[in-house]
TORBABA-517756 format. One record per residue (C-alpha): x, y, z; residue number from 0. Coordinates in pm, 1 decimal, always signed. Example, Ala and Ser with C-alpha at 12.3 -4.5 7.8 and 13.67 -1.06 7.14 Angstrom:
<recs>
<rec <+1230.0 -450.0 +780.0> 0>,
<rec <+1367.0 -106.0 +714.0> 1>,
</recs>
This chain:
<recs>
<rec <+7365.0 -1805.7 -15763.5> 0>,
<rec <+7359.5 -1599.2 -15492.9> 1>,
<rec <+7246.4 -1705.5 -15176.6> 2>,
<rec <+7045.1 -1431.3 -14941.4> 3>,
<rec <+7238.7 -1372.4 -14618.2> 4>,
<rec <+6991.7 -1423.5 -14323.5> 5>,
<rec <+6883.1 -1137.3 -14121.2> 6>,
<rec <+6894.5 -1125.9 -13705.6> 7>,
<rec <+6708.0 -842.9 -13544.7> 8>,
<rec <+6834.9 -751.1 -13193.6> 9>,
<rec <+6606.6 -562.9 -12928.3> 10>,
<rec <+6627.6 -450.6 -12523.4> 11>,
<rec <+6283.8 -443.7 -12376.1> 12>,
<rec <+6275.6 -313.6 -11990.2> 13>,
<rec <+6514.1 -84.0 -11833.1> 14>,
<rec <+6874.5 -73.2 -11852.4> 15>,
<rec <+7103.6 -308.6 -11707.8> 16>,
<rec <+7494.6 -338.2 -11708.2> 17>,
<rec <+7604.0 -601.8 -11965.5> 18>,
<rec <+7341.2 -526.7 -12228.2> 19>,
<rec <+7605.5 -414.1 -12475.7> 20>,
<rec <+7811.0 -685.3 -12416.8> 21>,
<rec <+7536.1 -935.1 -12502.1> 22>,
<rec <+7506.5 -696.9 -12834.7> 23>,
<rec <+7844.2 -718.8 -12904.7> 24>,
<rec <+7923.9 -1104.7 -12881.4> 25>,
<rec <+7604.0 -1186.0 -13065.9> 26>,
<rec <+7641.4 -949.4 -13363.9> 27>,
<rec <+8021.2 -1077.8 -13390.7> 28>,
<rec <+7941.6 -1442.0 -13363.9> 29>,
<rec <+7611.8 -1393.4 -13633.1> 30>,
<rec <+7834.9 -1218.9 -13872.4> 31>,
<rec <+8083.3 -1489.6 -13852.5> 32>,
<rec <+7827.1 -1735.2 -13879.2> 33>,
<rec <+7717.5 -1572.3 -14221.7> 34>,
<rec <+7420.7 -1368.8 -14105.7> 35>,
<rec <+7374.6 -1013.2 -14128.6> 36>,
<rec <+7263.0 -813.9 -13770.7> 37>,
<rec <+6999.7 -525.8 -13752.4> 38>,
<rec <+7009.1 -313.9 -13441.1> 39>,
<rec <+6616.9 -231.3 -13338.8> 40>,
<rec <+6617.0 +91.6 -13170.6> 41>,
<rec <+6400.6 +142.5 -12848.0> 42>,
<rec <+6286.2 -204.9 -12792.6> 43>,
<rec <+5937.4 -262.1 -12948.0> 44>,
<rec <+5831.0 +126.3 -12949.1> 45>,
<rec <+5823.1 +179.1 -13290.3> 46>,
<rec <+5787.3 -176.9 -13428.9> 47>,
<rec <+5422.0 -174.8 -13281.0> 48>,
<rec <+5346.6 +130.4 -13426.5> 49>,
<rec <+5417.0 +21.6 -13766.4> 50>,
<rec <+5733.1 +154.7 -13789.1> 51>,
<rec <+6060.0 -8.9 -13976.9> 52>,
<rec <+6307.0 +305.1 -13998.4> 53>,
<rec <+6438.8 +283.2 -13636.0> 54>,
<rec <+6740.6 +34.4 -13677.2> 55>,
<rec <+7103.2 +10.8 -13725.3> 56>,
<rec <+7298.0 -235.5 -13941.2> 57>,
<rec <+7569.2 -395.4 -13702.9> 58>,
<rec <+7942.7 -437.7 -13777.4> 59>,
<rec <+8190.1 -603.8 -13618.4> 60>,
<rec <+8362.4 -238.2 -13602.6> 61>,
<rec <+8092.3 -86.5 -13457.1> 62>,
<rec <+8065.8 -337.2 -13154.1> 63>,
<rec <+8379.2 -444.3 -13084.1> 64>,
<rec <+8460.8 -243.7 -12796.3> 65>,
<rec <+8115.1 -168.9 -12673.8> 66>,
<rec <+8083.8 -408.3 -12417.8> 67>,
<rec <+8296.2 -214.3 -12134.8> 68>,
<rec <+7999.9 +57.2 -12135.6> 69>,
<rec <+7685.3 +82.6 -11954.9> 70>,
<rec <+7383.2 +182.5 -12093.3> 71>,
<rec <+7231.8 +47.1 -12425.1> 72>,
<rec <+7384.4 +79.7 -12763.1> 73>,
<rec <+7009.9 +11.7 -12895.9> 74>,
<rec <+6830.7 +188.2 -12629.5> 75>,
<rec <+6543.8 +18.7 -12445.6> 76>,
<rec <+6166.1 +74.9 -12389.0> 77>,
<rec <+5901.3 -92.1 -12202.7> 78>,
<rec <+5611.8 -85.1 -12467.9> 79>,
<rec <+5441.7 -397.8 -12474.3> 80>,
<rec <+5356.4 -565.3 -12800.3> 81>,
<rec <+5138.2 -836.7 -12647.8> 82>,
<rec <+4845.8 -544.8 -12538.8> 83>,
<rec <+4672.2 -662.2 -12888.4> 84>,
<rec <+4658.7 -881.1 -13183.2> 85>,
<rec <+4719.1 -551.2 -13391.5> 86>,
<rec <+5041.6 -472.8 -13215.3> 87>,
<rec <+5154.6 -801.9 -13262.4> 88>,
<rec <+5090.2 -823.5 -13611.3> 89>,
<rec <+5284.6 -483.9 -13667.5> 90>,
<rec <+5600.3 -610.2 -13487.9> 91>,
<rec <+5569.4 -924.3 -13747.2> 92>,
<rec <+5489.9 -700.5 -14003.2> 93>,
<rec <+5792.0 -490.9 -13939.4> 94>,
<rec <+6030.2 -768.3 -13887.4> 95>,
<rec <+5937.7 -933.0 -14185.0> 96>,
<rec <+5978.5 -639.6 -14405.8> 97>,
<rec <+6316.0 -563.7 -14263.6> 98>,
<rec <+6412.2 -909.1 -14387.4> 99>,
<rec <+6442.3 -1035.4 -14038.6> 100>,
<rec <+6393.2 -1424.0 -13978.7> 101>,
<rec <+6548.3 -1426.0 -13653.3> 102>,
<rec <+6480.6 -1236.9 -13357.2> 103>,
<rec <+6709.8 -1225.9 -12997.0> 104>,
<rec <+6523.5 -1019.7 -12732.9> 105>,
<rec <+6711.1 -914.4 -12426.5> 106>,
<rec <+6499.7 -830.4 -12132.1> 107>,
<rec <+6352.7 -944.2 -11826.4> 108>,
<rec <+5985.7 -1160.5 -11727.0> 109>,
<rec <+5791.5 -900.1 -11926.5> 110>,
<rec <+6039.3 -915.6 -12238.9> 111>,
<rec <+6040.3 -1278.6 -12215.1> 112>,
<rec <+5654.4 -1313.4 -12240.5> 113>,
<rec <+5683.0 -1080.3 -12533.7> 114>,
<rec <+5897.0 -1284.1 -12715.3> 115>,
<rec <+5714.0 -1604.4 -12665.3> 116>,
<rec <+5412.0 -1475.0 -12725.5> 117>,
<rec <+5504.5 -1324.4 -13051.3> 118>,
<rec <+5734.6 -1644.0 -13143.0> 119>,
<rec <+5374.7 -1826.8 -13075.6> 120>,
<rec <+5209.6 -1535.4 -13306.6> 121>,
<rec <+5454.7 -1592.0 -13571.9> 122>,
<rec <+5366.4 -1959.5 -13656.3> 123>,
<rec <+5688.0 -2063.4 -13774.5> 124>,
<rec <+5763.8 -1754.1 -13949.8> 125>,
<rec <+6017.9 -1619.1 -13705.1> 126>,
<rec <+6267.7 -1773.0 -13459.6> 127>,
<rec <+6359.9 -1612.4 -13141.2> 128>,
<rec <+6580.1 -1665.9 -12835.8> 129>,
<rec <+6552.1 -1441.9 -12529.0> 130>,
<rec <+6818.6 -1358.9 -12314.6> 131>,
<rec <+6782.9 -1311.8 -11947.2> 132>,
<rec <+6850.3 -931.4 -11820.9> 133>,
<rec <+6752.7 -759.9 -11518.7> 134>,
<rec <+6956.6 -650.7 -11209.0> 135>,
<rec <+6606.0 -758.3 -11015.5> 136>,
<rec <+6759.2 -1140.3 -11057.6> 137>,
<rec <+6391.3 -1268.4 -11071.8> 138>,
<rec <+6347.5 -1458.0 -11404.5> 139>,
<rec <+6337.1 -1818.5 -11353.1> 140>,
<rec <+6667.5 -1917.9 -11383.6> 141>,
<rec <+6817.1 -2238.5 -11217.6> 142>,
<rec <+6926.1 -2148.7 -10842.0> 143>,
<rec <+7247.2 -2012.2 -10809.3> 144>,
<rec <+7261.2 -1864.1 -11163.6> 145>,
<rec <+7184.6 -1482.2 -11147.9> 146>,
<rec <+7044.6 -1307.2 -11448.0> 147>,
<rec <+7284.5 -1056.5 -11613.2> 148>,
<rec <+7350.7 -694.9 -11462.0> 149>,
<rec <+7273.3 -840.3 -11119.4> 150>,
<rec <+7604.3 -870.4 -10987.8> 151>,
<rec <+7695.7 -557.8 -11141.4> 152>,
<rec <+7394.2 -346.2 -10955.4> 153>,
<rec <+7508.0 -540.0 -10633.2> 154>,
<rec <+7846.1 -435.3 -10653.8> 155>,
<rec <+7798.3 -75.4 -10726.3> 156>,
<rec <+7496.8 -83.8 -10455.4> 157>,
<rec <+7699.5 -173.6 -10209.3> 158>,
<rec <+7960.9 +83.4 -10260.9> 159>,
<rec <+7678.8 +327.0 -10193.8> 160>,
<rec <+7526.6 +166.9 -9867.1> 161>,
<rec <+7873.2 +117.8 -9769.6> 162>,
<rec <+7927.0 +518.4 -9764.3> 163>,
<rec <+7596.6 +558.9 -9632.4> 164>,
<rec <+7693.4 +358.9 -9313.2> 165>,
<rec <+7977.7 +572.9 -9261.1> 166>,
<rec <+7800.1 +896.0 -9304.4> 167>,
<rec <+7509.4 +742.7 -9065.4> 168>,
<rec <+7732.8 +707.4 -8780.2> 169>,
<rec <+7931.8 +1017.1 -8852.3> 170>,
<rec <+7615.4 +1219.9 -8831.6> 171>,
<rec <+7411.2 +995.5 -8646.8> 172>,
<rec <+7151.9 +933.5 -8886.0> 173>,
<rec <+6925.2 +682.2 -9008.4> 174>,
<rec <+6925.5 +583.4 -9402.9> 175>,
<rec <+6634.0 +446.3 -9529.5> 176>,
<rec <+6791.7 +322.3 -9872.3> 177>,
<rec <+6514.0 +186.7 -10118.7> 178>,
<rec <+6677.2 -30.8 -10395.4> 179>,
<rec <+6491.3 -152.7 -10733.6> 180>,
<rec <+6306.5 -488.2 -10718.7> 181>,
<rec <+5975.8 -460.0 -10819.5> 182>,
<rec <+5850.5 -822.9 -10738.9> 183>,
<rec <+6157.0 -993.0 -10576.7> 184>,
<rec <+6392.4 -866.6 -10312.9> 185>,
<rec <+6695.3 -1033.0 -10431.6> 186>,
<rec <+6881.9 -701.7 -10509.0> 187>,
<rec <+6800.7 -538.5 -10179.7> 188>,
<rec <+6890.7 -854.2 -10004.8> 189>,
<rec <+7218.4 -899.9 -10192.6> 190>,
<rec <+7322.1 -537.2 -10132.0> 191>,
<rec <+7233.5 -535.3 -9770.9> 192>,
<rec <+7393.4 -863.4 -9680.6> 193>,
<rec <+7666.1 -764.7 -9851.4> 194>,
<rec <+7755.3 -458.9 -9699.4> 195>,
<rec <+7616.6 -543.7 -9371.4> 196>,
<rec <+7353.9 -297.7 -9354.4> 197>,
<rec <+7171.2 -301.1 -9026.5> 198>,
<rec <+6852.7 -475.0 -9169.8> 199>,
<rec <+6694.6 -526.1 -9498.0> 200>,
<rec <+6312.9 -569.5 -9558.0> 201>,
<rec <+6220.0 -751.4 -9889.0> 202>,
<rec <+5822.8 -852.2 -10016.5> 203>,
<rec <+5905.6 -1208.3 -9956.0> 204>,
<rec <+5893.8 -1228.2 -9593.8> 205>,
<rec <+5549.6 -1137.8 -9550.2> 206>,
<rec <+5400.1 -1434.4 -9581.6> 207>,
<rec <+5026.4 -1276.5 -9557.1> 208>,
<rec <+4908.1 -1035.4 -9802.5> 209>,
<rec <+4826.8 -790.1 -9805.6> 210>,
<rec <+5025.7 -597.0 -9517.8> 211>,
<rec <+4954.7 -337.8 -9316.9> 212>,
<rec <+5190.1 -52.7 -9363.2> 213>,
<rec <+5202.3 -43.9 -8948.5> 214>,
<rec <+5362.8 -366.4 -8960.0> 215>,
<rec <+5654.1 -239.6 -9163.6> 216>,
<rec <+5685.9 +71.8 -8948.1> 217>,
<rec <+5693.5 -141.8 -8628.2> 218>,
<rec <+5963.6 -344.6 -8758.4> 219>,
<rec <+6170.4 -74.0 -8846.6> 220>,
<rec <+6086.5 +80.1 -8519.2> 221>,
<rec <+6189.6 -214.0 -8350.3> 222>,
<rec <+6521.3 -222.4 -8505.5> 223>,
<rec <+6555.8 +184.8 -8434.7> 224>,
<rec <+6486.0 +89.7 -8064.3> 225>,
<rec <+6702.4 -228.6 -8019.6> 226>,
<rec <+6980.5 -20.8 -8186.4> 227>,
<rec <+6938.2 +244.5 -7948.4> 228>,
<rec <+6944.2 -12.4 -7655.0> 229>,
<rec <+7295.4 -102.7 -7814.1> 230>,
<rec <+7436.0 +251.7 -7778.9> 231>,
<rec <+7391.3 +343.5 -8164.8> 232>,
<rec <+7173.5 +622.2 -8280.0> 233>,
<rec <+7256.0 +543.9 -8640.0> 234>,
<rec <+7168.3 +265.5 -8889.5> 235>,
<rec <+7092.8 +145.8 -9242.5> 236>,
<rec <+6794.7 -16.2 -9364.3> 237>,
<rec <+6767.7 -151.4 -9704.2> 238>,
<rec <+6394.7 -192.8 -9834.4> 239>,
<rec <+6289.7 -347.8 -10194.8> 240>,
<rec <+6052.5 -129.1 -10355.3> 241>,
<rec <+5857.3 -394.9 -10436.1> 242>,
<rec <+5723.8 -340.0 -10082.7> 243>,
<rec <+5463.8 -97.2 -10221.5> 244>,
<rec <+5308.6 -369.8 -10402.1> 245>,
<rec <+5230.6 -566.9 -10141.2> 246>,
<rec <+5083.7 -294.9 -9867.5> 247>,
<rec <+4745.9 -266.8 -9795.5> 248>,
<rec <+4650.0 +23.1 -10069.8> 249>,
<rec <+4387.1 +152.6 -9796.4> 250>,
<rec <+4702.1 +233.8 -9607.5> 251>,
<rec <+4821.0 +437.5 -9899.5> 252>,
<rec <+4510.3 +652.2 -9950.8> 253>,
<rec <+4478.6 +389.1 -10275.0> 254>,
<rec <+4699.3 +327.6 -10571.6> 255>,
<rec <+4429.9 +412.0 -10812.2> 256>,
<rec <+4568.4 +762.5 -10924.4> 257>,
<rec <+4915.4 +606.3 -10974.6> 258>,
<rec <+5032.8 +564.9 -11331.8> 259>,
<rec <+5083.1 +197.7 -11461.9> 260>,
<rec <+5319.6 +118.4 -11741.6> 261>,
<rec <+5205.0 -109.5 -12063.1> 262>,
<rec <+5242.0 -423.5 -11859.0> 263>,
<rec <+5002.1 -339.1 -11589.9> 264>,
<rec <+5280.0 -243.8 -11286.9> 265>,
<rec <+5272.4 +42.9 -11066.8> 266>,
<rec <+5541.5 +306.5 -11187.2> 267>,
<rec <+5743.3 +259.2 -10902.9> 268>,
<rec <+5894.6 +597.1 -10935.6> 269>,
<rec <+5516.6 +758.4 -10887.9> 270>,
<rec <+5526.2 +614.0 -10548.7> 271>,
<rec <+5827.4 +727.7 -10297.2> 272>,
<rec <+5795.0 +442.8 -10064.4> 273>,
<rec <+6128.6 +554.2 -9902.1> 274>,
<rec <+5976.3 +924.6 -9804.5> 275>,
<rec <+5610.0 +745.0 -9722.0> 276>,
<rec <+5782.4 +550.9 -9448.3> 277>,
<rec <+6012.0 +823.0 -9341.7> 278>,
<rec <+5750.4 +1080.3 -9262.4> 279>,
<rec <+5533.9 +789.2 -9079.1> 280>,
<rec <+5858.0 +648.3 -8891.0> 281>,
<rec <+5921.8 +1035.0 -8767.5> 282>,
<rec <+5595.3 +1111.2 -8659.2> 283>,
<rec <+5569.7 +762.3 -8454.0> 284>,
<rec <+5928.8 +784.7 -8292.0> 285>,
<rec <+5817.9 +1144.0 -8157.7> 286>,
<rec <+5536.6 +1055.3 -8032.7> 287>,
<rec <+5751.0 +776.0 -7837.4> 288>,
<rec <+5979.1 +1055.3 -7745.4> 289>,
<rec <+6274.7 +901.8 -7942.9> 290>,
<rec <+6508.0 +1134.5 -8112.6> 291>,
<rec <+6586.0 +1052.6 -8460.0> 292>,
<rec <+6748.4 +1191.7 -8796.0> 293>,
<rec <+6586.2 +977.0 -9111.5> 294>,
<rec <+6699.5 +991.9 -9449.6> 295>,
<rec <+6501.1 +845.6 -9768.1> 296>,
<rec <+6764.3 +742.4 -10044.0> 297>,
<rec <+6642.6 +557.6 -10363.2> 298>,
<rec <+6928.4 +351.6 -10525.1> 299>,
<rec <+6807.2 +244.1 -10848.7> 300>,
<rec <+6918.1 +478.4 -11151.1> 301>,
<rec <+7301.1 +485.5 -11040.7> 302>,
<rec <+7289.1 +109.1 -11082.2> 303>,
<rec <+7113.3 +47.8 -11385.2> 304>,
<rec <+7363.0 +194.0 -11648.4> 305>,
<rec <+7699.1 +139.8 -11468.5> 306>,
<rec <+7980.1 -19.1 -11649.5> 307>,
<rec <+7975.5 -388.1 -11610.4> 308>,
<rec <+8215.0 -530.0 -11369.8> 309>,
<rec <+8419.7 -821.3 -11500.7> 310>,
<rec <+8182.8 -1101.8 -11437.2> 311>,
<rec <+7917.0 -970.1 -11610.2> 312>,
<rec <+8132.6 -884.2 -11902.8> 313>,
<rec <+8250.0 -1263.0 -11965.2> 314>,
<rec <+7886.8 -1368.3 -11855.7> 315>,
<rec <+7699.7 -1148.5 -12106.8> 316>,
<rec <+7985.9 -1269.3 -12388.8> 317>,
<rec <+7865.7 -1606.5 -12363.3> 318>,
<rec <+7526.3 -1560.2 -12318.2> 319>,
<rec <+7558.0 -1330.9 -12629.0> 320>,
<rec <+7762.9 -1579.3 -12803.1> 321>,
<rec <+7545.5 -1878.7 -12707.0> 322>,
<rec <+7212.0 -1723.5 -12838.3> 323>,
<rec <+7336.7 -1626.9 -13183.6> 324>,
<rec <+7488.0 -1980.4 -13219.4> 325>,
<rec <+7153.3 -2135.3 -13116.4> 326>,
<rec <+6991.8 -1931.8 -13411.9> 327>,
<rec <+7255.4 -1993.9 -13639.8> 328>,
<rec <+7182.3 -2366.2 -13539.5> 329>,
<rec <+6775.0 -2326.9 -13619.1> 330>,
<rec <+6715.7 -2317.5 -13246.5> 331>,
<rec <+6379.7 -2130.1 -13161.3> 332>,
<rec <+6150.4 -2038.1 -12847.7> 333>,
<rec <+6399.5 -2046.9 -12570.4> 334>,
<rec <+6561.5 -1878.2 -12299.0> 335>,
<rec <+6955.5 -1926.4 -12296.1> 336>,
<rec <+7118.0 -2000.4 -11987.5> 337>,
<rec <+7456.0 -2139.9 -11890.8> 338>,
<rec <+7445.4 -2405.1 -11655.2> 339>,
<rec <+7749.2 -2614.2 -11526.0> 340>,
<rec <+7975.3 -2412.2 -11762.6> 341>,
<rec <+7755.4 -2517.8 -12061.0> 342>,
<rec <+7502.0 -2342.0 -12303.7> 343>,
<rec <+7141.6 -2481.8 -12181.7> 344>,
<rec <+6834.7 -2345.5 -12367.9> 345>,
<rec <+6543.3 -2356.3 -12145.1> 346>,
<rec <+6204.5 -2386.5 -12384.4> 347>,
<rec <+5974.4 -2099.9 -12361.0> 348>,
<rec <+5699.2 -2373.9 -12255.5> 349>,
<rec <+5863.9 -2427.2 -11941.2> 350>,
<rec <+5899.7 -2077.7 -11833.1> 351>,
<rec <+5498.9 -2034.5 -11803.3> 352>,
<rec <+5344.3 -2040.7 -11465.1> 353>,
<rec <+5026.6 -2235.2 -11528.7> 354>,
<rec <+4818.6 -2034.6 -11255.1> 355>,
<rec <+4899.5 -1667.7 -11422.6> 356>,
<rec <+4995.4 -1767.4 -11794.4> 357>,
<rec <+5295.4 -1552.2 -11749.7> 358>,
<rec <+5643.2 -1604.2 -11731.7> 359>,
<rec <+5750.4 -1718.4 -11379.7> 360>,
<rec <+5926.1 -1523.3 -11139.3> 361>,
<rec <+6204.5 -1626.2 -10895.6> 362>,
<rec <+6149.4 -1487.7 -10558.7> 363>,
<rec <+6406.3 -1508.4 -10274.1> 364>,
<rec <+6372.6 -1814.3 -10080.8> 365>,
<rec <+6313.5 -1725.6 -9707.3> 366>,
<rec <+6347.9 -2084.2 -9606.0> 367>,
<rec <+6699.0 -2125.0 -9732.0> 368>,
<rec <+7024.7 -2093.4 -9525.8> 369>,
<rec <+7158.4 -1819.7 -9729.3> 370>,
<rec <+6837.8 -1600.4 -9601.3> 371>,
<rec <+6850.8 -1736.1 -9224.3> 372>,
<rec <+7219.9 -1639.5 -9195.7> 373>,
<rec <+7140.4 -1293.6 -9340.1> 374>,
<rec <+6909.7 -1261.3 -9076.7> 375>,
<rec <+7147.3 -1355.1 -8800.0> 376>,
<rec <+7346.1 -1063.9 -8873.2> 377>,
<rec <+7058.4 -782.0 -8877.4> 378>,
<rec <+6932.2 -561.7 -8621.3> 379>,
<rec <+6598.4 -695.4 -8549.0> 380>,
<rec <+6368.3 -733.1 -8259.4> 381>,
<rec <+6326.5 -1104.0 -8237.1> 382>,
<rec <+6142.7 -1349.4 -7981.1> 383>,
<rec <+6407.8 -1434.1 -7745.2> 384>,
<rec <+6433.6 -1034.7 -7733.4> 385>,
<rec <+6068.6 -1040.5 -7600.4> 386>,
<rec <+6126.3 -1308.2 -7382.0> 387>,
<rec <+6461.9 -1157.8 -7207.0> 388>,
<rec <+6291.4 -965.5 -6905.8> 389>,
<rec <+6618.1 -717.3 -6895.5> 390>,
<rec <+6617.3 -643.1 -7254.6> 391>,
<rec <+6253.2 -594.2 -7307.1> 392>,
<rec <+6231.2 -352.6 -6996.8> 393>,
<rec <+6530.3 -154.8 -7142.7> 394>,
<rec <+6367.6 -136.6 -7505.1> 395>,
<rec <+6033.4 -65.8 -7341.1> 396>,
<rec <+6169.9 +242.8 -7159.7> 397>,
<rec <+6353.7 +411.1 -7438.6> 398>,
<rec <+5988.0 +369.6 -7622.0> 399>,
<rec <+5823.1 +530.6 -7311.0> 400>,
<rec <+5558.5 +194.8 -7307.4> 401>,
<rec <+5496.5 -67.3 -7059.0> 402>,
<rec <+5672.6 -375.9 -7102.2> 403>,
<rec <+5320.4 -523.1 -7169.6> 404>,
<rec <+5231.4 -259.4 -7446.5> 405>,
<rec <+5585.3 -322.4 -7602.3> 406>,
<rec <+5552.8 -698.9 -7623.7> 407>,
<rec <+5209.7 -657.2 -7718.9> 408>,
<rec <+5302.1 -418.1 -7973.0> 409>,
<rec <+5615.0 -549.0 -8147.7> 410>,
<rec <+5513.6 -902.7 -8148.2> 411>,
<rec <+5372.6 -880.2 -8487.4> 412>,
<rec <+5716.7 -788.0 -8629.0> 413>,
<rec <+5908.6 -1132.6 -8558.5> 414>,
</recs>
């Protein structure tokens, strides 16, 4: 009697990240060699939540054997949220069952991880699920020092862009406000800024009290511009995490009620151009101080997401894809794959949940770490020592057309 081969489904949630195709390739090859068929599910959960089962692609070793070099996603991706209703979850489970899929591999960030966790729980044992942590934001709750795949490539490409902007800034006496992706955490902005030697980097985690008045961020940037001018330079590059928009006081932005949100409830970052918002306000306030300035806002995000993966991410994702497939072949379920100390270590879904929110945990930048403090040491920012230095603060105050007392009062909040 012929034994029916099990079928593994692979889908990608969220946005692109370098290395997706390498996971697909390694997981497909290992699954087929292990005795399973593989179906690639097109566009994440998009069609499944609508009850569709026709948007799939049978995968063979020949199909995927060389896609690991390429950026983008061989199977597409989407941010469709299957947890928005019980009906959507049941549609997904019915569709997977109709396709003969008994094992599901999801590739994505924290929202996709939550969807995978919820789906596995809803299935009640009918579906085994493994999640592969993918995001250039590096914010999934992996142990310290272990990146999410795609982050290293995104940082690498981002550094090359910022390096060129730094040369252009000095040549043309511009200031660039470079906004990078990072909805909740500032890992990518800090990684790019620190590695490139940007003038300064601003991330949400450095602001402990929320919400943050936009003027505080403006003053932080003005302080850096003035200190740079005092050093004889009218140029610079500030790297900003896009997640700053989430912590700013909405009253300073005219409210965000009009801004469209995605299916997970997040503000669509492309709907709010925080770089241009800050540029316009900075230009106005610098002009009022009599400080000549030429500011350019530059968003760096889409250039990073679909870059061809660097060798680090290719090797890393081949390990992740292999281990995820092997975990399913061995009967495993309900976990996120990780490589710790060179060994596959599944992280159970239940350990990923933040009890205060019921959602998957998010890894933030530890602003108390030595690594962050080192990054701060190389930034051009006003410091407490600067405001205590009578000669320096006098020169800076003169540049801003303020008295020493007024300068200290205004900029003490940026320390």
